ROSE-4610 file (N, C-alpha, C; in Angstrom, 1 decimal, always signed):
// ROSE-4610
residu = [X/X/X/X/X/X/X/X/X/X/X/X/X/X/X/X/X/X/X/X/X/X/X/X/X/X/X/X/X/X/X/X/X/X/X/X/X/X/X/X/X/X/X/X/X/X/X/X/X/X/X/X/X/X/X/X/X/X/X/X/X/X/X/X/X/X/X/X/X/X/X/X/X/X/X/X/X/X/X/X/X/X/X/X/X/X/X/X/X/X/X/X/X/X/X/X/X/X/X/X/X/X/X/X/X/X/X/X/X/X/X/X/X/X/X/X/X/X/X/X/X/X/X/X/X/X/X/X/X/X/X/X/X/X/X/X/X/X/X/X/X/X/X/X/X/X/X/X/X/X/X/X/X/X/X/X/X/X/X/X/X/X/X/X/X/X/X/X/X/X/X/X/X/X/X/X/X/X/X/X/X/X/X/X/X/X/X/X/X/X/X/X/X/X/X/X/X/X/X/X/X/X/X/X/X/X/X/X/X/X/X/X/X/X/X/X/X/X/X/X/X/X/X/X/X/X/X/X/X/X/X/X/X/X/X/X/X/X/X/X/X/X/X/X/X/X/X/X/X/X/X/X/X/X/X/X/X/X/X/X/X/X/X/X/X/X/X/X/X/X/X/X/X/X/X/X/X/X/X/X/X/X/X/X/X/X/X/X/X/X/X/X/X/X/X/X/X/X/X/X/X/X/X/X/X/X/X/X/X/X/X/X/X/X/X/X/X/X/X/X/X/X/X/X/X/X/X/X/X/X/X/X/X/X/X/X/X/X/X/X/X/X/X/X/X/X/X/X/X/X/X/X/X/X/X/X/X/X/X/X/X/X/X/X/X/X/X/X/X/X/X/X/X/X/X/X/X/X/X/X/X/X/X/X/X/X/X/X/X/X/X/X/X/X/X/X/X/X/X/X/X/X/X/X/X/X/X/X/X/X/X/X/X/X/X/X/X/X/X/X/X/X/X/X/X/X/X/X/X/X/X/X/X/X/X/X/X/X/X/X/X/X/X/X/X/X/X/X/X/X/X/X/X/X/X/X/X/X/X/X/X/X/X/X/X/X/X/X/X/X/X/X/X/X/X/X/X/X/X/X/X/X/X/X/X/X/X/X/X/X/X/X/X/X/X/X/X/X/X/X/X/X/X/X/X/X/X/X/X/X/X/X/X/X/X/X/X/X/X/X/X/X/X/X/X/X/X/X/X/X/X/X/X/X/X/X/X/X/X/X/X/X/X/X/X/X/X/X/X/X/X/X/X/X/X/X/X/X/X/X/X/X/X/X/X/X/X/X/X/X/X/X/X/X/X/X/X/X/X/X/X/X/X/X/X/X/X/X/X/X/X/X/X/X/X/X/X/X/X/X/X/X/X/X/X/X/X/X/X/X/X/X/X/X/X/X/X/X]
num = [1/1/1/2/2/2/3/3/3/4/4/4/5/5/5/6/6/6/7/7/7/8/8/8/9/9/9/10/10/10/11/11/11/12/12/12/13/13/13/14/14/14/15/15/15/16/16/16/17/17/17/18/18/18/19/19/19/20/20/20/21/21/21/22/22/22/23/23/23/24/24/24/25/25/25/26/26/26/27/27/27/28/28/28/29/29/29/30/30/30/31/31/31/32/32/32/33/33/33/34/34/34/35/35/35/36/36/36/37/37/37/38/38/38/39/39/39/40/40/40/41/41/41/42/42/42/43/43/43/44/44/44/45/45/45/46/46/46/47/47/47/48/48/48/49/49/49/50/50/50/51/51/51/52/52/52/53/53/53/54/54/54/55/55/55/56/56/56/57/57/57/58/58/58/59/59/59/60/60/60/61/61/61/62/62/62/63/63/63/64/64/64/65/65/65/66/66/66/67/67/67/68/68/68/69/69/69/70/70/70/71/71/71/72/72/72/73/73/73/74/74/74/75/75/75/76/76/76/77/77/77/78/78/78/79/79/79/80/80/80/81/81/81/82/82/82/83/83/83/84/84/84/85/85/85/86/86/86/87/87/87/88/88/88/89/89/89/90/90/90/91/91/91/92/92/92/93/93/93/94/94/94/95/95/95/96/96/96/97/97/97/98/98/98/99/99/99/100/100/100/101/101/101/102/102/102/103/103/103/104/104/104/105/105/105/106/106/106/107/107/107/108/108/108/109/109/109/110/110/110/111/111/111/112/112/112/113/113/113/114/114/114/115/115/115/116/116/116/117/117/117/118/118/118/119/119/119/120/120/120/121/121/121/122/122/122/123/123/123/124/124/124/125/125/125/126/126/126/127/127/127/128/128/128/129/129/129/130/130/130/131/131/131/132/132/132/133/133/133/134/134/134/135/135/135/136/136/136/137/137/137/138/138/138/139/139/139/140/140/140/141/141/141/142/142/142/143/143/143/144/144/144/145/145/145/146/146/146/147/147/147/148/148/148/149/149/149/150/150/150/151/151/151/152/152/152/153/153/153/154/154/154/155/155/155/156/156/156/157/157/157/158/158/158/159/159/159/160/160/160/161/161/161/162/162/162/163/163/163/164/164/164/165/165/165/166/166/166/167/167/167/168/168/168/169/169/169/170/170/170/171/171/171/172/172/172/173/173/173/174/174/174/175/175/175/176/176/176/177/177/177/178/178/178/179/179/179/180/180/180/181/181/181/182/182/182/183/183/183/184/184/184/185/185/185/186/186/186/187/187/187/188/188/188/189/189/189/190/190/190/191/191/191/192/192/192/193/193/193/194/194/194/195/195/195/196/196/196/197/197/197/198/198/198/199/199/199/200/200/200/201/201/201/202/202/202/203/203/203/204/204/204/205/205/205/206/206/206]
x = [+2.3/+1.1/+0.7/-0.5/-0.9/-0.8/-1.0/-0.4/-1.8/-2.8/-4.1/-3.9/-4.2/-4.3/-2.8/-1.7/-0.6/-1.3/-1.8/-2.6/-3.5/-4.5/-5.6/-4.7/-3.8/-2.9/-1.8/-1.8/-0.9/-2.3/-2.8/-4.2/-4.6/-4.3/-5.3/-4.3/-3.0/-1.3/-2.1/-2.2/-1.7/-3.0/-4.2/-5.1/-5.0/-4.5/-4.1/-3.5/-2.5/-1.6/-1.8/-2.3/-2.8/-3.6/-5.0/-5.6/-5.1/-4.3/-3.7/-2.8/-2.3/-0.6/-1.1/-1.8/-2.7/-0.9/-1.8/-0.9/+0.3/+0.7/+2.4/+3.1/+2.7/+3.2/+3.8/+3.1/+3.0/+3.8/+5.0/+6.2/+6.1/+6.7/+6.0/+6.6/+7.9/+8.1/+7.1/+6.5/+5.5/+4.7/+4.1/+3.5/+3.6/+5.3/+5.5/+5.9/+6.3/+6.3/+5.0/+3.7/+3.1/+2.3/+2.3/+1.7/+3.1/+4.4/+5.2/+5.8/+6.6/+6.8/+8.7/+8.9/+10.5/+9.2/+10.5/+10.2/+10.4/+11.1/+11.6/+9.7/+9.4/+7.9/+6.9/+6.8/+5.8/+6.0/+7.0/+7.1/+7.0/+7.4/+6.9/+5.3/+4.5/+3.6/+2.7/+3.7/+2.8/+4.3/+4.7/+5.6/+5.5/+5.0/+4.9/+4.2/+4.3/+3.0/+1.9/+2.5/+1.1/-0.1/+0.5/+0.0/-1.1/-0.6/-0.3/-2.1/-1.5/-3.2/-3.9/-3.8/-4.4/-5.8/-5.3/-5.6/-6.3/-6.2/-6.4/-8.0/-7.6/-8.7/-10.1/-10.0/-10.5/-11.1/-10.5/-11.3/-12.7/-12.3/-13.2/-14.2/-14.0/-14.8/-15.7/-15.2/-16.7/-17.3/-16.4/-17.9/-18.7/-18.2/-19.3/-19.9/-19.6/-21.1/-21.4/-21.2/-21.6/-23.2/-22.4/-23.7/-24.4/-24.8/-25.4/-26.1/-26.0/-26.3/-27.1/-27.6/-28.2/-29.5/-28.5/-29.9/-30.3/-30.1/-30.6/-31.9/-31.2/-31.9/-33.7/-33.9/-35.5/-35.8/-35.5/-35.9/-37.2/-37.2/-38.6/-38.7/-38.7/-38.5/-37.8/-37.5/-36.3/-35.8/-36.7/-36.7/-35.9/-36.7/-35.9/-35.0/-35.0/-33.2/-32.8/-32.3/-31.1/-31.4/-32.5/-32.3/-31.7/-31.9/-30.6/-29.6/-29.6/-27.7/-27.2/-28.0/-27.6/-27.1/-28.1/-27.7/-26.8/-26.1/-25.6/-24.1/-23.8/-22.9/-21.9/-23.3/-23.6/-23.2/-23.8/-23.5/-22.1/-21.2/-20.3/-19.0/-19.0/-18.5/-18.2/-19.8/-19.2/-18.9/-19.1/-18.4/-17.2/-17.0/-15.0/-14.5/-14.1/-13.7/-12.8/-11.4/-10.2/-10.8/-11.1/-11.4/-12.4/-13.4/-13.8/-12.8/-12.1/-10.9/-10.6/-10.3/-8.9/-9.9/-11.2/-11.9/-12.5/-12.4/-12.0/-11.3/-10.2/-8.5/-8.4/-8.7/-8.5/-9.4/-10.9/-11.9/-11.5/-10.9/-10.9/-9.9/-9.1/-7.0/-7.2/-8.3/-7.9/-7.3/-5.9/-4.5/-4.0/-4.2/-3.8/-4.4/-5.6/-5.8/-7.3/-7.1/-8.7/-10.1/-9.2/-10.8/-11.2/-11.0/-11.2/-12.0/-10.8/-12.0/-13.2/-13.8/-14.5/-16.1/-15.0/-16.2/-16.8/-16.2/-16.6/-17.8/-17.1/-18.2/-19.3/-19.5/-20.4/-21.3/-20.8/-21.6/-22.1/-21.3/-21.9/-23.3/-23.1/-24.5/-26.0/-25.0/-26.3/-27.1/-26.6/-27.4/-27.3/-27.4/-27.8/-29.1/-29.2/-29.8/-30.9/-31.2/-31.9/-33.2/-31.8/-32.3/-33.1/-32.6/-33.8/-34.5/-34.9/-36.1/-37.5/-37.6/-39.2/-38.9/-38.2/-37.9/-38.2/-38.1/-37.7/-38.8/-40.0/-41.4/-42.5/-42.3/-42.7/-43.5/-44.7/-44.8/-44.7/-44.7/-45.1/-43.7/-42.3/-41.3/-40.5/-40.6/-40.1/-38.5/-37.9/-36.7/-35.8/-35.9/-35.0/-35.0/-35.8/-36.0/-35.4/-35.8/-35.4/-33.8/-33.0/-31.6/-30.8/-31.2/-31.3/-30.8/-32.5/-32.1/-31.1/-30.9/-30.0/-28.8/-28.5/-26.8/-26.9/-27.8/-27.9/-27.3/-28.2/-27.9/-26.3/-26.2/-24.5/-23.5/-23.8/-22.6/-23.1/-24.2/-24.5/-24.1/-23.8/-23.6/-22.3/-20.8/-19.7/-20.1/-20.9/-21.2/-22.0/-22.7/-23.6/-22.8/-21.9/-21.0/-20.3/-19.6/-18.9/-19.3/-20.5/-21.2/-21.6/-22.0/-21.9/-20.8/-20.4/-18.7/-17.8/-18.3/-18.0/-19.5/-20.5/-21.1/-20.7/-20.9/-20.4/-19.3/-18.5/-16.9/-17.6/-18.2/-17.9/-18.9/-20.0/-21.1/-19.9/-18.9/-17.7/-17.4/-16.6/-16.0/-16.9/-18.2/-19.3/-20.0/-20.2/-21.0/-22.0/-21.8/-22.9/-24.3/-23.8/-25.2/-25.8/-26.9/-27.9/-27.4/-27.6/-27.1/-28.1/-29.7/-30.6/-30.9/-30.5/-30.9/-29.6/-28.6/-27.2/-28.2/-28.5/-29.0/-29.9/-31.1/-32.1/-31.5/-30.2/-29.7/-28.9/-28.7/-27.9/-28.9/-29.8/-31.4/-31.5/-32.0/-33.1/-32.0/-30.8/-29.9/-29.8/-29.6/-30.2/-31.2/-32.3/-33.6/-34.3/-34.7/-34.8/-33.9/-32.8/-31.9/-31.7/-30.8/-31.1/-32.4/-33.4/-34.6/-35.1/-35.2/-35.6/-34.5/-33.2/-32.1/-32.4/-32.9/-33.2/-34.5/-34.8/-36.3/-36.4/-34.8/-34.5/-34.6/-34.8/-34.1/-33.3/-33.3/-31.9/-31.8/-30.8/-30.6/-30.6/-31.2/-31.1/-29.8/-29.3/-28.2/-28.0/-26.8/-27.1/-26.0]
y = [-101.7/-102.3/-101.6/-101.2/-100.9/-102.4/-101.6/-103.0/-104.1/-103.3/-104.4/-105.6/-104.5/-105.2/-106.3/-106.0/-107.2/-108.0/-107.9/-109.3/-109.7/-109.4/-110.1/-111.2/-109.9/-111.0/-112.0/-112.3/-113.0/-114.4/-114.1/-115.1/-115.8/-114.9/-115.7/-116.7/-116.3/-117.4/-118.2/-117.9/-119.0/-120.3/-120.1/-120.8/-121.3/-120.7/-122.2/-122.6/-122.9/-123.7/-124.7/-124.1/-125.3/-126.0/-125.5/-125.9/-127.5/-127.1/-127.4/-129.1/-128.8/-129.5/-129.8/-129.4/-129.4/-128.9/-128.6/-128.0/-128.4/-130.2/-130.3/-130.1/-130.5/-130.4/-129.0/-127.8/-126.6/-126.0/-125.3/-124.7/-122.9/-122.3/-120.5/-120.3/-121.0/-120.3/-121.1/-122.0/-122.1/-120.5/-120.3/-119.7/-117.8/-117.6/-116.6/-116.4/-117.8/-117.8/-117.2/-118.3/-118.3/-116.4/-116.0/-114.8/-113.3/-114.2/-113.4/-112.5/-112.8/-111.6/-112.7/-112.4/-112.7/-113.3/-114.4/-114.5/-114.0/-113.0/-112.3/-111.4/-110.7/-109.9/-110.7/-111.5/-112.9/-112.8/-113.1/-113.4/-112.4/-110.8/-109.5/-109.8/-110.2/-110.5/-111.4/-112.8/-114.0/-114.9/-114.9/-115.0/-116.6/-117.5/-118.7/-119.6/-120.5/-121.4/-121.7/-121.8/-122.1/-120.9/-120.1/-118.6/-118.1/-118.7/-118.0/-118.7/-120.3/-121.2/-120.9/-120.8/-120.0/-118.8/-118.3/-116.7/-117.4/-118.1/-118.4/-119.4/-119.8/-121.0/-120.3/-119.1/-118.3/-117.6/-116.9/-116.4/-117.6/-118.7/-119.2/-120.1/-119.8/-120.5/-119.6/-117.8/-117.1/-116.8/-116.9/-116.5/-117.9/-119.1/-120.6/-120.0/-120.0/-119.5/-118.5/-117.3/-116.9/-116.9/-117.7/-118.1/-119.0/-120.5/-120.8/-120.2/-119.3/-118.0/-117.6/-117.3/-116.0/-117.0/-118.4/-119.1/-119.6/-120.7/-122.0/-121.0/-120.7/-120.0/-119.7/-119.2/-118.8/-119.6/-121.1/-121.5/-122.6/-122.5/-123.1/-124.4/-125.0/-126.5/-126.9/-128.1/-129.5/-129.3/-130.6/-130.6/-129.7/-128.1/-127.2/-126.8/-126.8/-126.4/-127.0/-128.2/-129.4/-129.0/-128.6/-128.4/-127.2/-126.1/-125.3/-125.1/-125.9/-126.3/-126.9/-127.7/-128.4/-127.8/-126.6/-125.7/-124.8/-124.4/-123.5/-124.3/-125.3/-126.1/-126.0/-127.0/-126.4/-125.3/-124.0/-123.0/-122.5/-122.5/-122.6/-123.4/-124.6/-125.3/-125.0/-124.7/-124.0/-122.6/-121.7/-120.1/-120.2/-121.0/-121.0/-122.3/-123.0/-123.9/-124.2/-123.3/-123.7/-123.8/-123.1/-123.2/-124.3/-124.4/-126.0/-127.3/-127.4/-128.0/-127.9/-127.3/-127.0/-127.8/-127.4/-128.2/-129.2/-129.8/-131.1/-132.0/-131.4/-132.0/-131.8/-131.3/-130.8/-130.9/-130.8/-130.8/-131.7/-133.2/-134.5/-134.2/-133.3/-133.3/-132.3/-132.6/-131.4/-130.7/-131.8/-131.0/-129.8/-129.9/-129.0/-127.5/-127.4/-126.1/-126.1/-125.3/-125.0/-124.2/-123.3/-123.4/-124.1/-124.7/-125.8/-127.3/-127.0/-128.4/-127.7/-126.2/-125.2/-125.8/-125.3/-125.5/-127.1/-128.1/-129.0/-129.4/-129.0/-128.7/-128.2/-126.9/-126.2/-127.0/-127.7/-128.1/-129.2/-130.2/-130.9/-130.6/-129.9/-129.6/-128.7/-128.2/-127.6/-128.6/-130.0/-131.1/-132.0/-132.2/-132.4/-132.0/-130.4/-129.3/-130.4/-130.0/-130.5/-131.3/-132.2/-134.0/-134.4/-133.2/-133.5/-132.6/-131.8/-130.9/-131.2/-132.1/-133.1/-134.0/-134.4/-135.1/-134.9/-133.2/-132.5/-131.8/-132.0/-131.4/-132.8/-133.9/-135.0/-135.5/-135.2/-135.4/-137.0/-138.0/-139.5/-139.6/-139.2/-139.5/-139.4/-139.9/-139.4/-138.7/-138.2/-137.9/-138.9/-140.3/-140.8/-141.5/-141.2/-142.1/-140.5/-139.2/-138.1/-138.8/-138.5/-138.7/-139.4/-140.4/-142.1/-141.0/-140.9/-140.6/-139.3/-138.4/-137.7/-137.9/-139.0/-139.8/-140.3/-141.1/-141.9/-140.7/-140.2/-138.5/-137.9/-137.7/-137.2/-138.2/-139.5/-140.6/-141.0/-140.4/-140.1/-139.0/-138.0/-137.0/-137.0/-137.1/-137.3/-138.5/-139.2/-139.9/-139.1/-138.2/-137.2/-136.1/-135.5/-134.3/-134.9/-135.7/-136.7/-137.2/-137.6/-138.4/-137.0/-135.7/-134.2/-134.0/-133.7/-133.6/-134.2/-135.7/-136.4/-136.0/-136.4/-136.0/-134.9/-133.5/-132.2/-132.4/-133.2/-132.8/-134.1/-135.2/-135.6/-135.1/-134.1/-133.8/-132.7/-132.0/-131.3/-132.2/-133.0/-133.8/-134.8/-134.9/-135.3/-134.0/-132.8/-132.0/-132.3/-133.2/-133.9/-134.0/-134.0/-134.8/-133.5/-133.8/-131.9/-131.5/-130.5/-129.7/-130.3/-130.1/-130.2/-131.5/-132.8/-134.5/-134.5/-134.1/-134.4/-133.4/-132.5/-131.9/-132.6/-133.2/-133.9/-135.4/-135.5/-137.0/-136.6/-135.6/-135.9/-135.4/-134.4/-134.3/-135.5/-136.5/-137.3/-138.7/-138.7/-139.3/-138.5/-137.5/-137.6/-137.3/-136.8/-136.6/-138.6/-139.2/-140.4/-141.1/-141.6/-142.4/-142.6/-141.2/-140.9/-141.0/-141.0/-141.0/-142.4/-143.3/-144.6/-145.1/-144.9/-145.1/-144.0/-142.9/-142.4/-142.6/-143.5/-144.0/-145.6/-145.5/-146.7/-148.8/-147.8/-149.0/-149.8/-151.0/-151.6/-153.0/-153.3/-154.0/-155.7/-156.7/-158.0/-158.3/-158.8/-159.0/-161.0/-161.4/-162.3/-163.6]
z = [+62.7/+63.3/+64.1/+64.7/+66.3/+67.2/+68.0/+69.2/+68.8/+69.2/+69.2/+68.0/+66.9/+65.2/+65.4/+65.8/+65.9/+66.5/+67.9/+68.4/+67.8/+67.4/+66.3/+65.5/+65.2/+63.5/+64.2/+65.2/+65.6/+66.2/+66.7/+67.2/+66.3/+65.1/+64.1/+63.4/+63.4/+63.2/+63.9/+65.4/+66.2/+66.2/+65.9/+65.8/+65.1/+63.4/+62.5/+62.7/+63.4/+63.7/+64.8/+65.6/+66.8/+66.3/+65.4/+64.9/+63.8/+62.6/+62.1/+62.9/+63.8/+64.0/+65.7/+66.4/+67.7/+68.5/+69.8/+70.4/+70.7/+71.0/+71.3/+70.3/+69.0/+67.6/+67.4/+67.7/+66.9/+68.2/+67.5/+68.2/+68.2/+68.7/+68.3/+67.1/+66.9/+65.3/+64.2/+64.8/+63.5/+63.8/+64.6/+65.1/+63.7/+64.4/+63.5/+62.1/+61.7/+60.6/+59.6/+60.5/+59.2/+60.2/+60.7/+60.8/+60.2/+59.6/+59.0/+60.1/+61.3/+61.9/+62.7/+63.5/+64.0/+65.5/+65.8/+67.3/+68.1/+68.3/+69.4/+69.2/+68.2/+68.5/+68.6/+68.3/+69.1/+70.3/+71.1/+72.4/+73.3/+72.8/+73.0/+73.4/+73.0/+73.1/+73.9/+73.7/+74.4/+75.1/+76.3/+77.3/+76.4/+76.4/+76.2/+74.9/+74.5/+74.1/+74.8/+75.9/+76.7/+76.8/+77.4/+77.3/+76.1/+75.2/+73.9/+73.4/+73.7/+73.6/+74.7/+75.9/+76.3/+76.1/+75.2/+74.8/+73.6/+72.6/+71.3/+72.2/+73.6/+74.0/+74.4/+74.8/+75.5/+74.8/+73.7/+72.6/+71.7/+71.7/+71.4/+72.1/+73.1/+74.4/+74.5/+74.4/+74.7/+73.5/+72.8/+71.3/+71.8/+71.2/+71.5/+72.3/+73.7/+75.0/+75.1/+74.2/+73.9/+72.6/+71.9/+70.6/+71.5/+72.1/+73.0/+74.2/+74.9/+75.2/+75.1/+73.9/+72.9/+72.3/+72.1/+71.2/+71.8/+72.2/+73.9/+74.7/+75.4/+76.3/+76.3/+74.6/+74.3/+73.3/+73.1/+72.4/+72.5/+74.4/+74.4/+74.7/+75.5/+75.7/+75.4/+75.8/+76.1/+74.6/+73.5/+72.7/+71.6/+71.3/+71.1/+71.2/+72.9/+72.9/+72.6/+72.4/+72.0/+70.3/+69.9/+68.2/+67.9/+69.1/+68.6/+69.2/+70.3/+70.2/+69.3/+68.9/+67.2/+66.4/+66.1/+65.0/+65.4/+66.8/+66.7/+66.7/+67.5/+67.1/+65.5/+64.7/+63.1/+62.5/+62.9/+62.4/+62.6/+64.3/+64.6/+63.4/+63.4/+62.5/+61.5/+60.6/+59.6/+59.1/+60.0/+60.3/+60.9/+61.6/+62.0/+61.9/+61.0/+60.5/+61.4/+61.4/+62.5/+64.1/+64.2/+65.9/+66.2/+65.0/+65.2/+65.2/+64.6/+64.2/+66.0/+66.2/+67.6/+68.7/+69.2/+69.9/+69.6/+68.4/+68.0/+68.8/+67.7/+69.0/+70.1/+71.0/+71.8/+73.7/+72.9/+74.3/+74.9/+74.4/+75.2/+75.9/+76.0/+76.2/+78.0/+78.9/+79.8/+80.2/+80.3/+80.6/+80.7/+79.0/+77.8/+79.0/+79.0/+79.5/+80.6/+81.3/+82.1/+80.8/+80.6/+79.4/+78.9/+77.5/+77.4/+78.0/+79.1/+80.0/+81.3/+81.1/+81.6/+80.5/+79.2/+78.4/+78.2/+78.3/+78.4/+79.1/+80.5/+81.7/+81.6/+81.0/+80.2/+79.6/+78.5/+78.0/+78.2/+79.0/+79.7/+80.7/+81.5/+82.5/+81.4/+80.2/+79.5/+78.5/+78.3/+78.1/+79.1/+80.4/+81.3/+81.5/+82.0/+82.6/+81.4/+80.0/+79.2/+79.1/+79.2/+79.3/+80.7/+81.7/+82.5/+83.2/+82.2/+82.5/+82.6/+81.4/+81.6/+83.4/+83.5/+85.3/+85.4/+85.9/+87.0/+87.4/+86.5/+86.9/+86.8/+86.6/+86.7/+88.4/+88.6/+89.9/+90.0/+89.2/+89.3/+89.9/+89.6/+90.4/+92.0/+92.2/+93.7/+94.4/+94.9/+95.1/+94.5/+95.5/+94.6/+93.3/+92.7/+91.7/+90.6/+91.0/+90.2/+90.5/+91.6/+91.7/+91.3/+91.0/+89.9/+88.5/+88.5/+86.3/+86.5/+87.2/+87.1/+87.1/+88.1/+87.7/+86.6/+86.0/+84.8/+84.1/+83.7/+82.7/+82.7/+83.7/+83.9/+83.4/+83.6/+82.9/+81.5/+80.9/+79.3/+78.5/+79.5/+78.8/+77.9/+78.7/+77.5/+76.2/+76.4/+75.2/+74.2/+74.9/+73.6/+73.4/+74.2/+73.4/+72.3/+72.9/+72.3/+71.0/+70.7/+69.5/+68.4/+69.1/+68.6/+68.0/+68.6/+68.2/+66.6/+66.8/+65.9/+64.9/+64.9/+63.9/+63.1/+63.9/+62.9/+62.2/+63.0/+62.4/+60.9/+61.1/+60.0/+58.6/+59.2/+57.9/+57.1/+58.0/+57.4/+56.2/+56.4/+55.4/+54.4/+55.1/+53.4/+53.6/+52.2/+52.2/+51.3/+50.8/+49.9/+50.4/+51.8/+52.7/+53.1/+53.6/+53.6/+55.0/+55.1/+56.8/+57.3/+56.7/+57.5/+57.6/+57.1/+57.6/+58.5/+58.6/+59.5/+60.8/+60.6/+61.9/+63.0/+61.8/+61.9/+62.5/+62.3/+63.1/+64.3/+64.4/+65.7/+66.3/+66.6/+67.6/+67.8/+66.7/+67.5/+68.0/+67.7/+68.8/+69.6/+70.0/+71.6/+72.2/+71.5/+72.1/+72.5/+71.3/+70.8/+71.6/+71.0/+71.6/+73.1/+73.8/+74.7/+75.9/+75.5/+76.3/+76.8/+75.8/+76.4/+77.2/+77.2/+78.1/+79.8/+79.7/+80.4/+80.9/+80.7/+81.3/+81.8/+81.4/+82.5/+81.4/+80.2/+79.2/+79.1/+79.6/+78.9/+78.1/+77.4/+76.9/+77.6/+77.2/+78.3/+78.5/+79.8/+80.4/+79.9/+79.5/+79.1/+80.4]
């Protein structure tokens, strides 16, 4: 098999194993067995499990980032941009279920690798920028108030993308729920629920 095709085969096998077992439980022999090759051949292409996971993660990060960069900026307005981002995530989970499973298992474990950590940071910045878009053009907000809003949004971002991952994953396990309904719930949660927090509303403290 040509070198490039063999490498793709090994990466595909590794993706399946990392998605199913997780990074820590996956061994190089698992990947070799799944790819129907010897461990020696696998090590010729990837000297370590860490390096192999990095390669797999890089492919996922680049693919998902490209999809977001292609779709979201031209959506028109912050609300539509959030709808577009939600749609991209649902598309990705549907079209690349193993890659999605790997993301869900590892995105909150930054010690595993810088690639997923950087993706988490990119998603956080993107969500925060969308939520702050209208605030930054509001002439009634003082610089201090704008800064306070920005700090609040940054604190809410982990809750937001964590919820997004959960909603999409829940929908994958409940295919009887129409996708349009699941997307609408995800968008409304982000846009309507966090809008009230962004305005400064709080529950009464006892």
